[in-house]
Structure formats: C-alpha cells, structure tokens
Backbone as a chain_set.jsonl record, in Angstrom:
{"seq": "SIARKRGFVVEQYRDHAVGRMGKDARGRMAILEVTLRPEVQFSGDRRPDADQIDALHHAAHDCCFIANSVRTEVRCEPLSAAPA", "coords": {"N": [[145.181, -17.148, -174.726], [144.376, -19.734, -177.102], [142.094, -21.205, -176.397], [140.845, -19.457, -174.558], [140.266, -17.279, -176.221], [138.255, -18.406, -177.658], [136.267, -18.555, -175.86], [136.469, -20.338, -173.69], [137.427, -21.637, -170.463], [140.436, -22.649, -169.204], [141.144, -24.797, -166.725], [143.093, -26.555, -165.798], [146.182, -27.772, -167.07], [148.133, -30.333, -168.312], [150.942, -32.066, -169.632], [152.079, -34.976, -171.072], [154.826, -35.589, -172.285], [156.833, -37.396, -174.614], [159.927, -38.405, -175.875], [161.596, -39.878, -178.654], [164.645, -41.345, -179.249], [167.31, -41.863, -181.599], [169.349, -42.81, -184.429], [169.847, -40.331, -186.855], [169.343, -39.391, -190.352], [171.917, -38.756, -191.055], [173.389, -40.397, -189.52], [173.807, -39.617, -186.923], [173.199, -39.35, -183.41], [170.011, -38.405, -182.338], [166.976, -36.705, -181.375], [164.303, -38.232, -182.64], [161.567, -38.203, -182.768], [158.84, -36.608, -181.193], [156.242, -37.025, -178.954], [153.366, -35.549, -177.861], [151.127, -35.568, -175.165], [148.685, -34.033, -174.282], [146.667, -33.069, -171.503], [143.748, -31.681, -170.602], [141.725, -29.732, -168.466], [138.646, -28.166, -168.236], [136.791, -25.335, -166.995], [134.038, -23.358, -165.725], [131.06, -21.863, -167.197], [130.793, -22.404, -169.909], [131.763, -25.084, -171.748], [133.92, -26.969, -173.864], [132.865, -29.319, -176.411], [133.68, -32.683, -177.557], [134.479, -32.465, -180.284], [135.132, -29.747, -180.438], [137.235, -29.663, -178.608], [139.113, -31.233, -179.95], [139.547, -29.57, -182.176], [140.657, -27.353, -180.864], [143.085, -28.455, -179.934], [144.336, -29.03, -182.4], [144.579, -26.432, -183.477], [146.244, -25.252, -181.551], [148.53, -26.835, -181.863], [149.289, -26.154, -184.478], [150.136, -23.555, -184.033], [152.287, -23.871, -182.396], [155.448, -23.019, -181.293], [157.612, -24.705, -180.902], [157.014, -27.069, -182.373], [156.997, -25.856, -184.847], [159.62, -25.192, -185.191], [161.615, -27.202, -184.831], [163.381, -29.957, -186.421], [162.497, -32.436, -185.927], [159.763, -34.728, -185.941], [156.767, -33.722, -184.483], [154.208, -34.965, -182.705], [150.784, -34.868, -181.703], [148.777, -36.223, -179.278], [146.035, -35.981, -177.813], [144.857, -36.515, -174.488], [142.517, -35.822, -173.297], [139.338, -36.257, -174.228], [136.775, -35.514, -173.908], [134.62, -33.143, -172.239], [135.302, -32.279, -168.809]], "CA": [[145.293, -18.486, -175.282], [143.383, -20.082, -178.124], [140.857, -21.598, -175.712], [140.217, -18.254, -173.995], [139.724, -16.498, -177.334], [137.031, -19.079, -178.114], [135.28, -18.493, -174.787], [136.609, -21.433, -172.735], [138.341, -21.422, -169.342], [141.288, -23.805, -168.912], [141.371, -24.921, -165.283], [144.357, -27.261, -165.58], [146.822, -28.317, -168.267], [149.316, -31.175, -168.104], [151.359, -32.715, -170.867], [152.925, -36.148, -170.872], [155.639, -35.613, -173.5], [157.789, -38.499, -174.743], [160.816, -38.278, -177.027], [162.235, -41.123, -179.106], [165.971, -41.079, -179.787], [167.895, -42.829, -182.511], [170.264, -42.197, -185.394], [169.175, -39.623, -187.938], [169.776, -39.748, -191.702], [173.37, -38.558, -191.133], [174.023, -41.345, -188.613], [174.043, -38.971, -185.636], [172.137, -39.517, -182.412], [169.11, -37.252, -182.321], [165.587, -36.984, -181.02], [163.658, -38.472, -183.928], [160.123, -37.972, -182.693], [158.293, -36.172, -179.907], [154.794, -37.205, -178.86], [152.745, -34.794, -176.777], [149.844, -36.12, -174.729], [148.101, -33.014, -173.407], [145.472, -33.383, -170.72], [143.196, -30.368, -170.276], [140.448, -29.679, -167.752], [137.987, -26.881, -168.414], [135.821, -24.955, -165.972], [133.17, -22.281, -166.168], [129.742, -22.203, -167.733], [130.889, -22.871, -171.297], [132.814, -26.098, -171.884], [133.937, -27.5, -175.233], [132.545, -30.73, -176.64], [134.828, -33.447, -178.061], [134.93, -31.896, -181.558], [135.772, -28.465, -180.145], [138.52, -29.964, -177.967], [140.0, -31.665, -181.027], [139.893, -28.376, -182.95], [141.566, -26.554, -180.033], [144.409, -29.089, -179.959], [144.921, -28.832, -183.732], [144.953, -25.021, -183.601], [147.402, -25.026, -180.683], [149.691, -27.498, -182.475], [149.687, -25.347, -185.634], [150.779, -22.335, -183.532], [153.348, -24.261, -181.462], [156.752, -22.589, -181.781], [158.529, -25.848, -180.9], [156.679, -27.891, -183.543], [157.326, -25.092, -186.047], [161.048, -24.875, -185.201], [162.527, -28.345, -184.828], [163.301, -30.864, -187.568], [161.869, -33.652, -185.429], [158.303, -34.792, -186.02], [156.083, -33.513, -183.211], [152.832, -35.452, -182.804], [149.922, -34.525, -180.57], [147.767, -37.243, -178.998], [145.341, -35.504, -176.618], [144.264, -37.492, -173.582], [141.173, -35.384, -172.929], [138.478, -36.354, -175.404], [135.447, -34.998, -173.573], [134.671, -32.202, -171.124], [135.335, -32.852, -167.451]], "C": [[144.187, -18.715, -176.31], [142.053, -20.438, -177.477], [140.116, -20.371, -175.182], [139.578, -17.417, -175.096], [138.434, -17.104, -177.874], [135.997, -19.207, -177.002], [135.348, -19.594, -173.752], [137.624, -21.08, -171.654], [139.111, -22.718, -169.092], [141.6, -23.784, -167.423], [142.733, -25.557, -165.003], [144.862, -27.807, -166.905], [148.044, -29.115, -167.838], [149.668, -31.803, -169.44], [152.34, -33.824, -170.535], [153.732, -36.333, -172.164], [156.643, -36.762, -173.458], [158.615, -38.253, -176.001], [161.43, -39.626, -177.369], [163.556, -40.766, -179.778], [166.418, -42.2, -180.716], [168.849, -42.108, -183.44], [169.464, -41.562, -186.526], [169.756, -40.051, -189.285], [171.284, -39.593, -191.887], [174.13, -39.513, -190.219], [174.344, -40.783, -187.244], [172.881, -39.239, -184.693], [171.312, -38.236, -182.343], [167.765, -37.681, -181.753], [164.836, -37.065, -182.342], [162.181, -38.121, -183.928], [159.763, -37.529, -181.282], [156.784, -36.367, -179.963], [154.306, -36.449, -177.638], [151.412, -35.446, -176.444], [149.204, -35.139, -173.741], [146.82, -33.493, -172.742], [144.945, -32.052, -170.187], [141.886, -30.528, -169.526], [139.909, -28.26, -167.88], [137.047, -26.616, -167.253], [134.96, -23.825, -166.532], [131.877, -22.796, -166.765], [129.813, -22.812, -169.131], [132.067, -23.83, -171.414], [132.753, -26.706, -173.279], [133.503, -28.961, -175.296], [133.77, -31.403, -177.271], [135.365, -32.875, -179.378], [135.646, -30.566, -181.346], [137.132, -28.668, -179.482], [139.53, -30.386, -179.027], [140.463, -30.467, -181.855], [140.854, -27.475, -182.176], [142.977, -27.137, -180.063], [145.089, -28.898, -181.314], [145.384, -27.388, -183.916], [146.195, -24.715, -182.766], [148.658, -25.647, -181.292], [150.198, -26.697, -183.675], [150.441, -24.088, -185.218], [151.99, -22.622, -182.646], [154.722, -23.884, -182.014], [157.759, -23.737, -181.795], [158.271, -26.71, -182.138], [157.052, -27.184, -184.845], [158.824, -24.839, -186.2], [161.965, -26.075, -185.381], [162.339, -29.213, -186.074], [162.593, -32.163, -187.204], [160.364, -33.594, -185.638], [157.732, -34.608, -184.618], [154.631, -33.904, -183.412], [152.073, -35.055, -181.551], [148.832, -35.58, -180.45], [147.036, -36.849, -177.718], [144.738, -36.636, -175.798], [142.839, -37.11, -173.213], [140.306, -35.353, -174.174], [137.093, -35.793, -175.157], [135.571, -34.04, -172.401], [134.65, -32.916, -169.776], [134.04, -32.59, -166.725]], "O": [[143.201, -17.981, -176.367], [140.999, -20.018, -177.955], [138.9, -20.261, -175.34], [138.473, -16.902, -174.925], [137.617, -16.405, -178.474], [134.978, -19.878, -177.166], [134.393, -19.785, -172.999], [138.563, -20.321, -171.895], [138.516, -23.757, -168.805], [142.245, -22.86, -166.926], [143.44, -25.146, -164.083], [144.084, -28.245, -167.751], [148.886, -28.622, -167.087], [148.796, -32.043, -170.275], [153.309, -33.62, -169.804], [153.366, -37.132, -173.026], [157.224, -37.064, -172.416], [158.073, -37.934, -177.059], [161.746, -40.419, -176.482], [163.595, -39.997, -180.738], [165.952, -43.335, -180.618], [169.125, -40.923, -183.256], [168.541, -42.162, -187.077], [170.57, -40.972, -189.346], [171.869, -40.221, -192.77], [175.358, -39.461, -190.141], [175.079, -41.406, -186.478], [171.73, -39.342, -185.118], [171.853, -37.131, -182.296], [167.463, -38.871, -181.664], [164.746, -36.08, -183.075], [161.614, -37.782, -184.967], [160.321, -38.023, -180.302], [156.128, -35.927, -180.907], [154.772, -36.679, -176.522], [150.659, -35.83, -177.339], [149.182, -35.377, -172.534], [146.012, -34.212, -173.33], [145.621, -31.379, -169.409], [141.041, -31.345, -169.892], [140.627, -27.284, -167.66], [136.564, -27.545, -166.605], [135.139, -23.397, -167.672], [131.633, -24.001, -166.83], [128.98, -23.645, -169.49], [133.219, -23.446, -171.208], [131.669, -26.933, -173.816], [133.738, -29.736, -174.369], [134.789, -30.747, -177.492], [136.58, -32.808, -179.567], [136.652, -30.289, -182.0], [138.076, -27.93, -179.763], [140.678, -29.942, -179.003], [141.641, -30.366, -182.195], [141.766, -26.895, -182.764], [143.953, -26.399, -180.2], [146.289, -28.632, -181.369], [146.465, -27.149, -184.452], [147.092, -24.003, -183.218], [149.733, -25.048, -181.241], [151.408, -26.574, -183.867], [151.291, -23.601, -185.964], [152.651, -21.687, -182.193], [155.12, -24.367, -183.074], [158.671, -23.74, -182.622], [159.205, -27.044, -182.867], [157.384, -27.837, -185.834], [159.258, -24.325, -187.231], [163.003, -25.958, -186.032], [161.278, -29.204, -186.699], [162.144, -32.899, -188.082], [159.759, -32.528, -185.524], [158.17, -35.267, -183.675], [153.905, -33.272, -184.18], [152.654, -34.924, -180.474], [148.063, -35.807, -181.384], [147.383, -37.335, -176.641], [144.182, -37.59, -176.342], [142.038, -37.973, -172.855], [140.51, -34.53, -175.066], [136.318, -35.615, -176.097], [136.537, -34.12, -171.642], [134.07, -33.991, -169.622], [133.885, -32.996, -165.573]]}, "num_chains": 1, "name": "protein.A"}
C-alpha cells in the first residue's frame, strides 16, 4: 500500500461511502456523485502527521481504479485528520 511504502502501518481502515443519484445529461437515472469518507487508524512507532495523512489520501485517490474508471465524480473527504 501507499502508506506502507512510506513507512506507516495501517491498523484499521473504514470508509463511509455515499452515492447521490439523479438524472444525467441524457436524462437517465445514474449515480451522479460518490463521496468517500475514509477513516484510518495507524499503529507502530512511526505515525503520519495531518499533512502526511492528507498527502496519503490524495495519492491513494489518484491511484484509485474506481475513481479513474467511472464517469461519476468521486470525491474524498477523509475523516481522520490527525494520528490516533
């Protein structure tokens, strides 16, 4: 994982994903937006600070095969802003 490659240990990961449906530009029902709210707990001797956590989330989102595949906007709003 991206976190492991940067020297961090992920103890727990949860994501509170929400999708918003509506009619797309063609008038068809579709998922128009997905919001991810990842919650990560780190363990071990080396834990990321708030800036490092933000950078980890951005890097993970850039590599996300779902966000890179779907036409829907995929937003990431991390819930964990500081080390546990």
